[in-house]
C-alpha positions in Angstrom: -217.7 177.4 172.2 -221.0 177.5 174.1 -224.1 175.7 173.0 -225.8 179.0 172.2 -223.1 179.9 169.7 -223.2 176.4 168.2 -227.0 176.8 167.9 -226.7 180.2 166.2 -224.2 178.9 163.7 -226.2 175.8 162.9 -229.4 177.9 162.4 -227.6 179.8 159.7 -226.8 176.6 157.8 -230.3 175.0 158.4 -232.2 174.6 155.2 -235.8 175.5 154.6 -237.8 172.4 154.6 -240.2 172.5 151.6 -243.1 170.2 151.1 -242.8 167.7 148.2 -244.0 169.3 144.9 -243.9 172.8 146.5 -242.9 174.2 143.2 -246.2 173.3 141.5 -248.2 176.4 140.9 -250.1 177.2 144.1 -250.9 173.5 144.8 -248.8 172.6 147.8 -247.9 176.0 149.4 -247.7 175.9 153.1 -246.3 173.9 156.0 -244.2 170.8 155.9 -245.8 167.4 155.3 -243.9 164.2 155.3 -243.7 162.5 151.9 -245.3 159.1 152.1 -245.4 158.0 148.5 -243.9 154.6 147.5 -241.8 156.0 144.8 -241.1 159.4 146.4 -237.5 160.5 145.8 -237.7 162.9 148.7 -238.8 160.2 151.1 -235.9 158.0 149.9 -233.5 161.0 150.5 -232.2 161.2 146.9 -229.9 164.1 146.1 -231.6 167.2 144.7 -235.0 166.3 146.0 -235.1 168.4 149.1 -234.1 167.9 152.7 -236.3 166.3 155.3 -236.4 167.4 159.0 -234.5 165.0 161.2 -233.2 164.8 164.7 -229.8 166.1 163.6 -231.2 169.6 162.9 -232.4 170.0 166.5 -230.8 172.5 169.0 -229.1 171.5 172.2 -231.7 171.0 174.9 -230.2 173.5 177.3 -230.6 176.4 174.8 -233.9 175.2 173.3 -236.5 178.0 173.4 -234.0 180.8 174.0 -233.6 183.8 171.7 -230.3 184.5 169.9 -228.9 186.3 172.9 -229.7 183.5 175.4 -232.8 185.1 177.0 -235.9 183.1 177.8 -239.0 184.4 175.9 -242.0 184.8 178.3 -245.5 185.6 176.9 -247.4 188.0 179.2 -251.2 188.4 179.3 -251.6 190.0 182.7 -249.5 192.3 185.0 -249.2 189.5 187.6 -247.3 187.4 185.0 -244.4 189.9 185.4 -244.0 189.0 189.1 -241.8 185.9 188.6 -239.6 187.3 185.8 -235.9 188.1 186.1 -234.5 191.0 184.1 -231.2 189.1 183.5 -232.8 185.9 182.2 -236.2 186.7 180.7 -237.5 188.8 177.8 -241.2 189.9 177.8 -243.4 189.3 174.8 -246.9 190.8 175.2 -249.6 188.6 173.9 -251.4 189.8 170.7 -254.8 189.5 172.3 -254.0 192.2 175.0 -255.6 195.5 174.4 -253.9 198.9 174.5 -255.2 199.8 178.0 -253.7 196.7 179.6 -250.6 196.8 177.4 -249.9 200.2 178.7 -250.0 199.1 182.3 -247.8 196.0 181.5 -245.2 198.1 179.8 -245.0 200.6 182.6 -244.6 197.7 185.1 -241.9 196.1 182.9 -240.1 199.4 182.7 -240.1 199.7 186.5 -238.7 196.2 186.9 -236.1 196.8 184.1 -237.4 194.0 181.9 -236.7 194.1 178.2 -239.9 194.0 176.0 -239.4 192.3 172.6 -242.8 192.8 171.1 -242.6 196.6 171.3 -239.6 198.4 169.7 -239.8 201.8 171.4 -241.4 201.4 174.8 -241.3 205.1 175.7 -242.7 206.1 172.3 -245.4 203.5 172.4 -246.5 204.6 176.0 -246.6 208.3 175.0 -248.5 207.5 171.8 -251.1 205.4 173.5 -251.6 207.9 176.3 -252.1 210.7 173.7 -254.6 208.6 171.7 -256.6 207.7 174.9 -256.8 211.4 176.0 -258.0 212.4 172.6 -260.7 209.7 172.6 -261.8 210.8 176.1 -262.2 214.4 175.0 -264.1 213.3 171.9 -266.4 211.1 174.0 -267.0 214.0 176.4 -267.8 216.4 173.5 -270.2 213.9 172.0 -271.9 213.5 175.4 -272.3 217.3 175.7 -273.8 217.6 172.2 -276.3 214.8 173.0 -277.3 216.5 176.3 -277.7 219.9 174.4 -279.9 218.2 171.7 -282.0 216.6 174.4 -282.5 220.0 176.1 -283.5 221.6 172.8 -285.9 218.8 172.0 -287.5 219.3 175.5 -287.9 223.0 174.9 -289.5 222.5 171.6 -291.9 219.9 173.1 -292.8 222.3 175.9 -293.5 225.1 173.4 -295.8 222.8 171.4 -297.7 221.8 174.5 -298.2 225.5 175.5 -299.5 226.3 172.0 -301.9 223.4 172.1 -303.2 224.5 175.5 -303.6 228.1 174.3 -305.5 226.8 171.3 -307.8 224.7 173.5 -308.4 227.7 175.8 -309.1 229.9 172.7 -311.6 227.3 171.5 -313.4 227.2 174.8 -313.7 231.0 175.0 -315.4 231.3 171.7 -319.3 231.4 171.9 -321.2 228.4 170.8 -323.7 229.1 167.9 
């Protein structure tokens, strides 16, 4: 049996390591903390008081960090990060901080190289969805820009008409005889 199969079997048996007094209502919810109390039953490894993490629960060093299939997970932030990856050994996980525009280009490049992307379920569907949304937003921005330019032109026309009326009124006032 390979180390990968051993690790997968052991992971199924591995307990969840709960913090001491985790059952108290909302008091100690969260990550593991080592019990340090002098009379702590959990620290003294008494039966029924919860398991503590120990070296025996660790995975073999040659399969540490691999996924269940045996592929190495590689976080990608930039397109250039895909250059060193191998389709047979590596799986791509796109970083959460990457925006849709860059994510789109990373997915297309990964698709060309034949890399498997773990952080996106349906690569094709995601690509088409994002492209569609981007086109719609471009159209919306263009229509808003057109509306703004039309409003500016209308405002300029109204301003010019007011100026003409004021000039005509001034001319009319000059033409009247002075008493």
